[in-house]
C-alpha positions as CSV (number, residue, x, y, z in Angstrom):
1,M,0.0,0.0,0.0
2,V,2.8,2.4,0.9
3,K,4.7,1.5,-2.2
4,Q,1.6,2.2,-4.3
5,F,1.0,5.5,-2.6
6,Y,4.6,6.8,-3.4
7,E,4.2,5.6,-6.9
8,I,1.0,7.7,-7.3
9,I,2.9,10.7,-5.9
10,R,5.8,10.1,-8.3
11,K,3.6,9.8,-11.3
12,T,1.6,12.9,-10.5
13,R,4.6,15.1,-9.4
14,F,4.4,17.2,-12.6
15,S,1.0,18.6,-11.5
16,F,2.2,19.5,-8.0
17,I,5.5,21.0,-9.3
18,R,3.5,23.0,-11.9
19,M,1.2,24.5,-9.2
20,L,4.0,25.2,-6.7
21,T,6.5,26.8,-9.1
22,S,4.5,28.6,-11.7
23,N,4.4,32.3,-11.1
24,M,5.4,32.0,-7.4
25,C,6.6,35.6,-7.4
26,D,3.3,37.0,-8.6
27,L,1.3,39.1,-6.2
28,P,-1.8,37.5,-4.7
29,S,-4.8,37.7,-7.0
30,K,-7.7,39.9,-6.0
31,K,-10.4,38.2,-4.0
32,L,-13.5,39.5,-2.3
33,I,-12.8,37.7,1.0
34,N,-11.9,38.6,4.6
35,L,-8.9,36.3,5.1
36,P,-7.6,33.4,3.1
37,E,-7.6,31.3,6.3
38,T,-11.3,31.9,6.9
39,C,-12.8,32.1,3.4
40,V,-14.0,28.5,3.3
41,D,-15.8,28.8,6.7
42,D,-17.2,32.2,5.8
43,A,-18.5,30.8,2.4
44,L,-20.2,27.8,4.1
45,E,-21.9,30.0,6.6
46,G,-23.1,32.2,3.8
47,F,-24.3,29.2,1.9
48,V,-26.5,27.8,4.7
49,K,-27.9,31.2,5.4
50,S,-28.9,31.4,1.7
51,H,-30.7,28.1,1.4
52,Q,-33.4,26.4,3.5
53,N,-33.3,22.9,4.8
54,V,-29.5,22.7,5.2
55,A,-27.3,23.3,8.3
56,L,-23.7,23.0,9.3
57,L,-22.4,20.2,11.3
58,Q,-21.0,21.7,14.5
59,N,-17.2,22.2,14.5
60,H,-16.8,20.8,11.0
61,R,-16.9,22.1,7.4
62,V,-19.9,20.0,6.6
63,V,-23.3,20.9,5.1
64,I,-26.1,18.5,6.0
65,R,-29.8,18.1,5.2
66,Q,-32.1,19.1,8.0
67,D,-34.6,16.3,7.1
68,L,-32.0,13.7,8.1
69,A,-34.4,12.2,10.7
70,R,-37.0,11.5,7.9
71,L,-34.4,9.7,5.8
72,K,-33.4,7.5,8.7
73,A,-37.1,6.8,9.6
74,E,-37.7,5.8,6.0
75,N,-34.5,3.7,6.0
76,K,-33.2,5.2,2.8
77,V,-29.6,5.1,1.7
78,T,-27.7,8.3,2.6
79,L,-25.3,9.8,0.2
80,L,-22.1,11.7,1.0
81,G,-20.0,13.8,-1.3
82,G,-17.2,16.3,-0.8
83,G,-13.7,17.5,-1.6
84,G,-11.7,20.6,-1.6
85,A,-13.3,24.0,-1.6
86,G,-13.0,26.2,-4.7
87,H,-15.3,24.1,-6.9
88,E,-18.6,25.8,-5.9
89,P,-21.4,25.0,-6.2
90,A,-19.8,21.6,-5.6
91,F,-20.1,20.1,-3.2
92,A,-22.5,21.8,-0.8
93,G,-24.7,22.9,-3.6
94,Y,-25.8,19.3,-4.3
95,V,-27.1,18.7,-0.8
96,G,-30.8,18.4,-0.8
97,V,-33.8,16.1,-1.5
98,G,-33.0,14.0,-4.5
99,M,-29.2,14.4,-4.3
100,L,-26.7,14.3,-1.4
101,T,-27.4,13.9,2.2
102,A,-24.3,15.8,3.3
103,A,-21.1,17.3,1.8
104,V,-17.7,17.7,3.5
105,S,-15.4,20.5,2.5
106,G,-11.7,20.8,2.8
107,S,-9.6,23.9,2.4
108,V,-9.3,25.3,-1.1
109,F,-8.2,22.5,-3.5
110,A,-7.4,20.3,-0.5
111,S,-9.3,17.1,0.4
112,P,-11.1,17.3,3.9
113,P,-9.5,15.4,6.8
114,P,-10.7,11.9,7.7
115,S,-11.9,13.2,11.1
116,S,-14.5,15.5,9.5
117,I,-15.5,12.8,7.1
118,L,-15.9,10.2,9.8
119,A,-17.9,12.6,11.9
120,T,-20.3,13.0,9.0
121,L,-20.5,9.3,8.4
122,R,-21.5,8.8,12.0
123,T,-24.1,11.5,11.8
124,I,-25.8,10.3,8.6
125,A,-25.4,6.5,9.3
126,C,-28.6,4.5,9.0
127,P,-29.3,0.7,8.6
128,A,-29.7,1.1,4.8
129,G,-26.1,2.2,4.6
130,T,-24.2,5.2,3.2
131,L,-22.7,5.6,-0.3
132,I,-19.7,8.0,-0.7
133,I,-19.3,9.5,-4.2
134,V,-16.2,11.6,-4.8
135,L,-13.8,12.6,-7.5
136,N,-11.0,10.3,-8.5
137,Y,-8.2,12.3,-7.0
138,T,-5.5,10.9,-4.8
139,G,-6.3,13.1,-1.8
140,D,-10.0,12.3,-1.9
141,R,-9.5,8.6,-2.3
142,L,-7.1,8.5,0.6
143,N,-9.0,10.7,3.1
144,F,-12.5,9.4,2.3
145,G,-11.1,5.9,2.1
146,I,-9.5,6.1,5.5
147,A,-12.7,7.5,7.0
148,A,-14.8,4.8,5.3
149,E,-12.6,2.0,6.7
150,R,-12.8,3.5,10.2
151,A,-16.5,3.8,9.9
152,K,-16.8,0.1,8.9
153,A,-14.7,-0.8,11.9
154,E,-17.4,0.8,14.0
155,G,-20.1,-1.2,12.3
156,I,-21.3,1.5,9.9
157,Q,-22.3,0.2,6.5
158,V,-20.3,2.3,3.9
159,E,-19.4,1.9,0.3
160,L,-17.3,4.3,-1.8
161,V,-17.3,5.2,-5.5
162,A,-14.6,7.4,-7.0
163,V,-15.7,8.7,-10.4
164,G,-12.9,9.2,-12.9
165,E,-14.2,10.0,-16.4
166,D,-11.5,12.3,-17.8
167,C,-10.9,11.6,-21.5
168,A,-7.9,13.9,-21.9
169,L,-5.0,11.8,-20.8
170,T,-4.0,9.0,-23.1
171,S,-1.2,7.5,-21.0
172,S,-1.5,3.7,-20.5
173,D,-0.3,4.2,-16.9
174,K,-3.3,3.5,-14.8
175,C,-1.5,4.1,-11.5
176,A,-3.4,7.1,-10.4
177,G,-6.4,6.4,-12.7
178,R,-8.5,8.9,-14.7
179,R,-9.2,12.2,-13.1
180,G,-12.7,13.0,-11.8
181,L,-14.5,15.9,-13.4
182,C,-18.0,17.2,-14.0
183,G,-19.4,13.6,-14.6
184,M,-19.3,13.1,-10.9
185,I,-22.2,15.6,-10.6
186,L,-24.4,13.5,-12.9
187,A,-23.4,10.4,-10.9
188,Q,-24.5,12.1,-7.7
189,K,-27.8,13.2,-9.3
190,I,-28.6,9.6,-10.5
191,A,-27.6,8.2,-7.1
192,G,-29.9,10.7,-5.3
193,A,-32.8,9.8,-7.4
194,L,-32.3,6.1,-6.8
195,A,-31.9,6.6,-3.1
196,E,-35.2,8.5,-2.9
197,T,-37.0,5.5,-4.5
198,G,-35.7,3.2,-1.8
199,A,-33.0,1.4,-3.8
200,G,-30.4,-0.5,-1.8
201,L,-26.8,0.4,-1.2
202,H,-25.2,-2.1,-3.5
203,E,-27.8,-1.6,-6.1
204,I,-27.1,2.1,-6.2
205,K,-23.3,1.6,-6.2
206,D,-23.5,-0.9,-9.1
207,F,-25.7,1.4,-11.1
208,I,-23.4,4.4,-10.5
209,C,-20.3,2.4,-11.5
210,K,-21.9,1.4,-14.8
211,A,-23.0,5.0,-15.4
212,A,-19.5,6.3,-14.7
213,A,-18.1,3.8,-17.2
214,D,-20.6,5.2,-19.8
215,M,-19.6,8.9,-19.4
216,G,-16.7,11.1,-20.5
217,T,-15.4,14.6,-19.9
218,I,-12.8,16.9,-21.3
219,G,-11.9,20.4,-20.2
220,L,-10.3,23.5,-21.7
221,S,-8.9,26.6,-20.1
222,L,-8.3,30.1,-21.3
223,S,-6.8,31.3,-18.0
224,A,-5.5,30.1,-14.7
225,C,-7.1,30.2,-11.3
226,S,-5.6,31.4,-8.1
227,V,-5.9,30.0,-4.6
228,P,-6.8,32.8,-2.1
229,G,-3.6,34.5,-0.9
230,C,-1.6,33.3,-3.9
231,G,-0.9,34.2,-7.5
232,P,-2.1,32.3,-10.5
233,T,-1.3,28.6,-10.5
234,F,0.1,28.7,-14.0
235,S,0.2,31.1,-16.9
236,L,-1.3,31.1,-20.4
237,A,-0.4,33.6,-23.1
238,H,-3.2,36.0,-24.2
239,D,-3.6,34.0,-27.4
240,E,-3.3,30.5,-25.9
241,M,-5.7,27.9,-24.4
242,E,-5.0,24.6,-22.8
243,L,-6.8,21.3,-23.6
244,G,-7.5,18.6,-21.1
245,L,-6.4,20.1,-17.8
246,G,-7.8,19.1,-14.4
247,I,-10.0,21.1,-12.1
248,H,-7.1,22.2,-9.9
249,G,-5.0,23.4,-12.8
250,E,-3.2,20.1,-13.4
251,G,-1.5,20.0,-16.8
252,G,-3.5,19.1,-19.8
253,V,-2.5,17.3,-23.0
254,R,-1.5,20.3,-25.1
255,R,-1.6,24.1,-25.5
256,M,-2.8,25.7,-28.7
257,K,-3.7,29.0,-30.1
258,L,-7.1,30.5,-29.5
259,L,-9.7,29.2,-32.0
260,P,-13.4,30.2,-32.7
261,A,-15.9,28.5,-30.4
262,A,-17.0,26.0,-33.1
263,E,-13.5,24.9,-33.9
264,T,-12.7,24.7,-30.2
265,V,-15.6,22.4,-29.5
266,A,-14.7,20.2,-32.4
267,V,-11.1,19.9,-31.1
268,M,-12.4,19.0,-27.6
269,L,-14.9,16.4,-28.8
270,N,-12.7,14.9,-31.4
271,H,-10.0,14.3,-28.8
272,M,-12.6,13.0,-26.4
273,T,-13.9,10.4,-28.9
274,D,-10.6,9.5,-30.5
275,I,-10.7,5.7,-30.7
276,T,-6.9,5.5,-30.5
277,S,-6.9,6.7,-26.9
278,S,-7.4,4.2,-24.1
279,T,-9.6,6.7,-22.3
280,H,-11.9,7.7,-25.2
281,F,-15.6,8.1,-25.0
282,S,-17.3,5.7,-27.4
283,L,-19.7,7.6,-29.6
284,K,-21.5,6.5,-32.8
285,S,-24.4,7.8,-34.9
286,G,-27.7,7.1,-33.3
287,D,-26.5,7.2,-29.7
288,A,-28.7,9.1,-27.2
289,V,-26.7,11.2,-24.8
290,A,-27.0,13.8,-22.0
291,L,-24.7,16.8,-22.5
292,A,-23.3,18.9,-19.7
293,V,-21.5,22.1,-20.5
294,N,-19.7,23.3,-17.4
295,N,-18.4,26.7,-16.6
296,L,-15.1,26.4,-14.9
297,G,-15.8,29.6,-13.1
298,G,-14.7,32.6,-15.1
299,T,-16.5,32.1,-18.4
300,S,-19.3,34.6,-19.2
301,V,-22.8,33.2,-19.6
302,L,-22.8,34.6,-23.1
303,E,-19.7,32.5,-24.0
304,L,-21.2,29.4,-22.3
305,Y,-24.3,29.5,-24.4
306,V,-22.2,29.8,-27.6
307,V,-20.4,26.6,-26.5
308,V,-23.8,24.9,-25.8
309,K,-24.9,25.8,-29.4
310,E,-21.7,24.6,-31.0
311,A,-21.6,21.4,-28.9
312,I,-25.1,20.4,-29.9
313,A,-24.4,21.2,-33.6
314,Y,-21.3,19.1,-33.6
315,L,-22.9,16.1,-32.0
316,E,-26.0,16.3,-34.3
317,S,-23.6,16.5,-37.3
318,R,-22.3,13.1,-36.2
319,G,-25.8,11.7,-35.9
320,V,-25.9,11.8,-32.1
321,V,-29.2,12.4,-30.4
322,V,-28.8,15.0,-27.7
323,E,-31.7,14.3,-25.4
324,Q,-30.8,16.3,-22.3
325,V,-28.7,19.5,-21.9
326,Y,-27.4,21.0,-18.7
327,S,-25.3,24.1,-18.7
328,G,-23.9,26.4,-16.0
329,A,-21.4,26.4,-13.2
330,L,-21.6,22.8,-12.1
331,I,-18.1,22.2,-10.7
332,T,-15.7,25.1,-11.0
333,S,-12.0,25.9,-10.5
334,L,-12.4,29.2,-8.7
335,E,-12.2,32.0,-11.3
336,M,-10.6,29.9,-14.1
337,A,-11.9,30.9,-17.6
338,G,-12.8,27.8,-19.5
339,V,-15.3,25.0,-20.0
340,S,-15.7,21.3,-19.8
341,L,-17.9,19.1,-21.8
342,T,-19.5,15.9,-20.4
343,L,-21.4,13.2,-22.3
344,L,-23.4,10.4,-20.7
345,H,-25.0,7.5,-22.7
346,L,-28.7,7.4,-21.8
347,D,-31.1,4.6,-21.2
348,D,-34.6,4.7,-19.7
349,S,-33.4,4.4,-16.1
350,R,-30.8,7.1,-16.4
351,R,-33.3,9.4,-18.0
352,R,-35.8,8.9,-15.2
353,C,-33.1,9.6,-12.6
354,L,-31.8,12.7,-14.3
355,N,-35.3,14.1,-14.6
356,Q,-36.5,13.3,-11.1
357,E,-37.0,16.5,-9.1
358,T,-34.3,17.6,-6.6
359,A,-34.1,20.4,-4.1
360,A,-30.4,20.7,-4.4
361,P,-29.7,24.4,-5.2
362,G,-26.7,23.7,-7.5
363,W,-28.5,21.4,-9.9
364,P,-29.5,23.1,-13.2
365,R,-33.1,23.0,-14.0
366,Q,-32.7,23.0,-17.8
367,S,-33.5,19.4,-19.0
368,W,-35.8,17.7,-21.5
369,L,-38.0,14.7,-21.1
370,S,-37.7,13.7,-24.8
371,S,-35.3,14.2,-27.7
372,Y,-33.9,17.7,-27.8
373,S,-34.9,19.8,-30.7
374,S,-34.5,23.5,-31.4
375,P,-37.9,25.3,-31.2
376,Q,-39.0,26.9,-34.4
377,P,-38.7,30.7,-34.4
378,I,-41.9,32.6,-33.8
379,P,-42.8,34.6,-36.9
380,A,-42.0,38.3,-36.5
381,P,-44.3,41.2,-37.7
382,A,-43.6,42.5,-41.1
383,S,-40.5,44.7,-41.4
384,T,-41.0,48.4,-40.8
385,T,-41.0,50.4,-44.0
386,Y,-38.4,53.2,-43.8
387,T,-39.3,56.8,-44.7
388,R,-39.3,57.3,-48.4
389,L,-38.9,60.8,-49.9
390,S,-40.9,61.9,-52.9
391,T,-38.9,61.5,-56.1
392,E,-40.4,64.8,-57.3
393,T,-39.0,66.9,-54.5
394,A,-35.7,65.0,-53.7
395,A,-32.6,66.4,-55.4
396,C,-30.8,63.9,-57.6
397,L,-27.1,63.7,-58.6
398,S,-25.5,63.5,-61.9
399,E,-23.6,60.3,-62.8
400,G,-20.4,62.0,-61.9
401,G,-21.8,63.3,-58.7
402,E,-23.1,59.8,-57.7
403,K,-19.7,58.3,-58.2
404,A,-18.1,61.0,-56.0
405,F,-20.7,60.5,-53.3
406,R,-20.0,56.7,-53.4
407,R,-16.2,57.3,-53.1
408,A,-16.7,59.7,-50.2
409,L,-19.0,57.4,-48.3
410,L,-16.7,54.4,-48.7
411,H,-13.6,56.5,-47.7
412,A,-15.4,57.7,-44.6
413,C,-16.6,54.2,-43.6
414,R,-13.2,52.6,-44.1
415,A,-11.5,55.3,-42.1
416,L,-14.0,54.7,-39.2
417,S,-13.4,51.0,-39.4
418,Q,-9.6,51.4,-39.3
419,C,-9.6,53.5,-36.1
420,D,-11.9,51.3,-34.1
421,Q,-9.2,50.3,-31.6
422,Q,-8.3,54.0,-31.0
423,L,-11.9,54.9,-30.4
424,N,-12.3,51.9,-28.0
425,D,-9.2,53.1,-26.1
426,L,-10.6,56.6,-25.7
427,D,-14.0,55.2,-24.7
428,C,-12.3,53.0,-22.0
429,R,-11.4,56.2,-20.2
430,S,-15.0,57.4,-19.9
431,G,-17.4,54.6,-20.9
432,D,-17.5,50.8,-21.6
433,G,-14.8,50.6,-24.2
434,D,-16.9,49.6,-27.2
435,C,-17.4,52.8,-29.1
436,G,-15.0,51.9,-31.9
437,S,-16.4,48.4,-32.3
438,T,-19.9,49.8,-32.4
439,I,-19.0,52.4,-35.1
440,R,-17.1,49.8,-37.0
441,R,-20.1,47.5,-37.1
442,G,-22.2,50.3,-38.5
443,A,-19.6,51.4,-41.0
444,Q,-19.2,47.8,-42.3
445,A,-22.9,47.5,-42.8
446,V,-23.0,50.7,-44.8
447,I,-20.1,49.4,-47.0
448,E,-22.0,46.2,-47.6
449,A,-25.1,48.1,-48.5
450,I,-23.1,50.2,-51.0
451,S,-21.4,47.2,-52.5
452,S,-24.8,45.4,-53.0
453,D,-26.4,48.5,-54.5
454,R,-29.0,48.8,-51.8
455,L,-28.5,52.6,-51.3
456,P,-30.0,55.1,-53.7
457,L,-26.7,57.0,-54.1
458,D,-28.2,59.2,-56.9
459,T,-30.5,60.7,-54.2
460,P,-28.3,61.8,-51.3
461,S,-31.1,62.8,-49.0
462,Q,-32.8,59.4,-49.2
463,A,-29.4,57.6,-49.0
464,L,-28.6,59.4,-45.8
465,I,-32.0,58.5,-44.3
466,D,-31.3,54.9,-45.2
467,I,-27.8,55.0,-43.7
468,G,-29.4,56.3,-40.5
469,H,-31.7,53.3,-40.4
470,I,-28.8,50.9,-41.1
471,A,-26.8,52.4,-38.3
472,E,-29.8,52.2,-36.0
473,D,-30.3,48.5,-36.8
474,T,-26.7,47.4,-36.7
475,M,-24.9,49.5,-34.2
476,G,-27.2,49.5,-31.2
477,G,-26.5,51.4,-28.0
478,A,-26.4,55.1,-27.8
479,S,-24.5,55.5,-31.0
480,G,-27.2,53.7,-33.0
481,G,-29.9,55.6,-31.3
482,V,-28.5,59.1,-32.1
483,S,-27.5,58.2,-35.6
């Protein structure tokens, strides 16, 4: 056992060295906390004050359901999750009816101690037994495993499942196993649904193990995260992203230049389903899957929905049926900018479990009971007719005058487009920094209208009215409104 432990440490030393040595001289990143030493306790206290039906276990970093007595009276299997802080809403966010009974938190990115885990196991123990579901990381397996063995020695019925569904690493070395990522959240949801129906401990464990074998995840980062009181755990150039890293910043499979969202999603899912990899996710046309698009913490909601759109489009292009879609911050890496994509093969039992109601505040509520399909757009009213001047009163240009007017408009629009960054920089000092981009958008639309002969350039007054409407429609904001 000791030899195996040291072998695990040896094989994973790169990740630890990467985190300890990268940017060690950087100043601590900005955090809205009181003290690094108390931020986890402060956050847990804030969490239980924000949500009903949960409470803290005294003297421990543990969130627990207040209806525990009901669970024990009904002799239902209790479920325990947990791990290091910094992954919110995991793990406390998944405590509630239909999911976890309790969640144990460690310090940021550090597994909780066996003493707190054992105290929780004693608290939630019942004749039906307790199932622990954690990420497949060395610290979690060691600490939860130690606590489980001590609980068994006290006569408590406990089983443990470590979910490891990472499809990034292709090494044949199975010493530390595949890393656990967002798929664990789906596993906990399925287990919670089964527990509510009264399923037995070993039945739930076997079901979860099979589901874990039928799921896969891959992550991608655009920037590093930083532990409170420290600088970034690693660095990425402004035009770089990293494929396949772990949720604590562990090294991925490769770094590459930034790509558009559609290409990025294709790279992620192609790697994830590459049959030459021993950890690939098997996917073929006709498969029915659930898709989880996870925000690693610092990705805007706008970007996340772009990724959702592209992931669905990619999967459908391969003939895959995307039945259920979940998106949001499911398990994060503090403020890391990036996403992970998780796929789970579906059958009737898994569908029922995923769609069963839960009171856990962290579980996303966007799911479908049948095959996903984009709703048809609702027909819009007829387009507004722009003001048209009377041809009898509007002044017209000669052929030479029209050509000169065209040249002047194109010159002005191109000049505005070329100075967009300068205008943005000026706007940053007094506004939101998008003035140049907004004006460029309008100028390009006018250029397109001129190139496609949609402007009556022989009638300047009408052309200018039309240009005003083009700017209004394409620029938006105050600039569009005053145009």
